[in-house]
C-alpha positions in Angstrom: 14.7 -37.0 35.2 15.1 -33.5 33.2 11.6 -34.7 31.6 10.3 -34.9 35.1 11.7 -31.5 36.4 10.5 -29.9 33.0 7.1 -31.1 33.9 7.3 -29.8 37.2 8.5 -26.5 36.0 5.4 -26.3 33.6 2.8 -27.0 36.1 4.4 -24.5 38.5 4.6 -21.6 36.1 1.2 -22.5 34.9 -0.5 -22.6 38.2 1.4 -19.2 39.3 0.2 -17.6 36.0 -3.5 -18.8 36.6 -3.0 -17.5 40.2 -2.2 -14.0 39.5 -5.7 -13.8 38.1 -7.4 -15.4 40.8 -8.7 -12.4 43.4 -9.6 -13.4 46.8 -13.1 -12.1 48.5 -14.8 -11.9 52.0 -18.2 -11.4 53.0 -20.5 -11.4 56.0 -24.0 -10.3 57.0 -27.7 -11.9 57.3 -29.2 -15.1 56.2 -32.8 -15.2 56.4 -33.8 -18.5 57.0 -37.6 -18.5 56.9 -40.1 -21.3 56.8 -39.5 -24.9 57.3 -41.1 -27.9 58.8 -40.9 -30.8 61.3 -42.1 -33.9 60.3 -42.9 -36.3 63.4 -43.2 -39.9 63.1 -45.0 -41.3 66.3 -47.6 -43.6 64.8 -49.2 -44.6 61.5 -49.8 -41.2 60.2 -46.5 -38.7 60.0 -47.5 -35.5 61.6 -46.2 -32.2 59.6 -45.6 -29.2 61.5 -44.5 -26.0 60.3 -42.0 -23.6 61.9 -40.4 -20.4 61.3 -36.7 -20.4 61.8 -35.9 -16.2 61.3 -32.6 -14.8 60.5 -29.1 -15.7 61.6 -25.9 -14.1 60.7 -23.6 -15.8 57.5 -20.0 -15.3 56.9 -18.2 -16.6 53.9 -15.4 -16.2 51.7 -13.5 -17.4 48.4 -11.6 -17.0 45.1 -13.0 -15.4 42.0 -11.1 -16.7 38.7 -12.1 -14.7 35.1 -12.8 -17.4 32.4 -13.4 -15.2 29.4 -13.8 -11.5 28.8 -15.7 -9.9 26.0 -14.5 -6.1 25.7 -16.9 -3.6 24.1 -16.2 0.2 23.3 -17.3 1.2 27.1 -18.3 -2.0 28.8 -16.5 -5.4 29.9 -18.8 -8.4 30.4 -16.6 -11.2 32.0 -17.5 -14.6 33.0 -16.1 -15.5 36.1 -15.9 -19.0 38.2 -16.0 -18.3 41.8 -15.2 -21.1 44.6 -17.2 -19.9 47.5 -17.6 -21.4 51.4 -19.6 -19.9 54.3 -21.2 -20.8 57.3 -23.9 -20.1 59.7 -25.0 -21.0 63.3 -28.6 -20.7 64.6 -30.2 -21.6 68.2 -33.7 -21.1 68.9 -36.9 -22.2 71.2 -39.6 -23.3 69.3 -43.6 -23.8 70.4 -44.5 -26.7 67.9 -48.6 -26.7 67.5 -49.8 -30.1 66.3 -53.1 -30.8 64.7 -54.5 -31.8 68.3 -53.7 -28.4 69.5 -50.9 -29.5 71.6 -48.3 -27.2 71.9 -44.4 -28.5 72.9 -41.9 -26.7 73.5 -38.4 -27.5 71.5 -35.1 -26.4 71.2 -33.4 -26.5 67.9 -29.6 -25.7 66.9 -27.5 -25.9 63.8 -24.3 -25.3 62.3 -24.2 -24.9 58.6 -21.2 -24.7 56.1 -21.7 -24.8 52.4 -18.9 -25.1 49.8 -20.1 -24.3 46.2 -18.8 -23.4 42.9 -20.5 -20.6 40.9 -20.6 -19.6 37.1 -21.1 -15.8 37.4 -21.6 -13.3 34.9 -20.2 -9.6 35.6 -20.8 -6.6 33.6 -18.0 -4.2 34.1 -19.2 -0.5 33.5 -16.6 2.7 33.7 -18.1 5.3 35.6 -15.4 8.2 36.1 -12.8 6.6 38.0 -14.8 3.8 39.4 -16.1 0.6 38.0 -19.6 -0.3 38.6 -20.3 -3.8 38.1 -23.6 -5.7 38.1 -23.6 -9.5 38.7 -25.3 -12.7 38.3 -24.8 -16.6 38.9 -25.6 -20.0 39.5 -24.2 -22.7 41.1 -24.2 -25.7 43.2 -22.0 -27.8 46.0 -22.4 -29.4 49.1 -23.8 -28.4 52.8 -22.7 -30.2 56.0 -25.4 -29.2 58.8 -24.5 -30.7 62.1 -27.9 -30.0 64.4 -29.4 -30.7 67.6 -33.0 -30.8 69.2 -34.2 -31.1 72.4 -37.9 -31.0 74.1 -37.9 -28.7 77.1 -39.7 -29.2 80.2 -40.5 -33.0 79.8 -40.8 -35.4 83.3 -39.8 -38.7 81.4 -37.9 -39.8 78.1 -35.0 -38.5 76.4 -36.1 -36.3 74.0 -32.4 -35.0 72.8 -30.8 -35.9 69.7 -28.1 -35.0 67.5 -27.4 -35.5 63.8 -25.2 -34.4 60.8 -26.8 -34.1 57.6 -24.5 -33.7 54.4 -26.8 -32.7 51.3 -26.5 -31.1 47.6 -26.7 -27.3 47.8 -27.7 -24.6 45.3 -27.0 -21.0 45.1 -28.2 -18.1 42.8 -26.0 -15.1 43.8 -26.7 -11.4 42.2 -25.6 -8.1 43.5 -23.5 -4.9 42.8 -19.7 -4.4 43.0 -17.8 -1.3 43.2 -14.2 -1.1 42.1 -12.5 1.9 44.1 -9.1 1.1 42.7 -7.4 -1.5 40.7 -6.7 -3.4 44.4 -9.7 -2.7 46.0 -13.6 -3.7 45.6 -16.5 -3.8 47.6 -19.6 -5.5 46.7 -23.3 -6.4 48.0 -24.4 -10.0 47.3 -28.1 -11.3 47.7 -29.7 -14.7 46.8 -30.6 -18.0 48.1 -28.3 -20.7 49.7 -30.2 -23.5 50.0 -29.3 -27.3 50.9 -32.0 -29.7 49.7 -33.8 -32.2 51.8 -34.1 -32.7 55.6 -31.8 -34.1 58.5 -33.5 -37.0 60.8 -33.2 -37.0 64.5 -33.8 -40.0 66.7 -34.8 -39.5 70.5 -36.6 -41.9 73.3 -40.3 -40.9 74.1 -41.6 -41.3 77.7 -42.6 -44.9 76.9 -39.0 -45.7 76.3 -39.8 -46.3 72.3 -38.0 -44.4 69.5 -39.4 -42.1 67.7 -38.2 -40.1 64.6 -38.6 -36.6 63.3 -37.3 -35.2 59.7 -36.4 -31.5 60.3 -36.1 -29.4 57.0 -32.6 -28.0 56.2 -32.3 -24.3 57.0 -32.6 -22.3 53.3 -31.0 -19.2 53.7 -31.4 -15.8 51.6 -28.6 -14.0 52.0 -27.9 -10.5 52.3 -24.0 -9.6 52.9 -21.7 -7.4 52.0 -17.7 -7.7 51.1 -14.7 -6.9 50.0 -12.5 -8.4 47.2 -8.7 -7.8 46.9 -8.8 -6.8 43.1 -11.6 -6.0 40.4 
């Protein structure tokens, strides 16, 4: 019993010491979703139709944990592990143009949630009473994207489908932090948050047959600004 309690105390103290170095952060801004494509399987040959998603909001947050510091005369290079999570919602109407010049109006909506671990290099530069910190990182994780499509203005057929895709995601964050005090840091963050692959929807056409369409997952280039409780 004594060994068990000793183990619990050691783990608790170690966790508390590590937690003291963890700094939480939040951010928000825009995600430029950009280009995509829909691949329709209606016959023998699939037809690829390019689309443009546009921009949407992106909100997120997480925790930063310093792994190592390399003190120099003025600068402090720091390697951190950032645990990050964010979400976006997007809904739009699309006029898809096929090769035979047929135009079909569709509505597409998705709710994307991404979780990732990023290895981030920060270079802390003291300027008067402030710290100016450019940073760059790389990481990956998983994205969960529930989506829905619906063809508008149809007289027959159930052109309506929903699905949930779970895909790998990679991130390449970079930006600049300004430490106002040891307790308060503001930052601008940029870079892609990109799930890989597509999600497949199945609907019923006017003849009562099932048809598939693969919609490329939304890859966002983030332009966000945030706050971290620490430096």
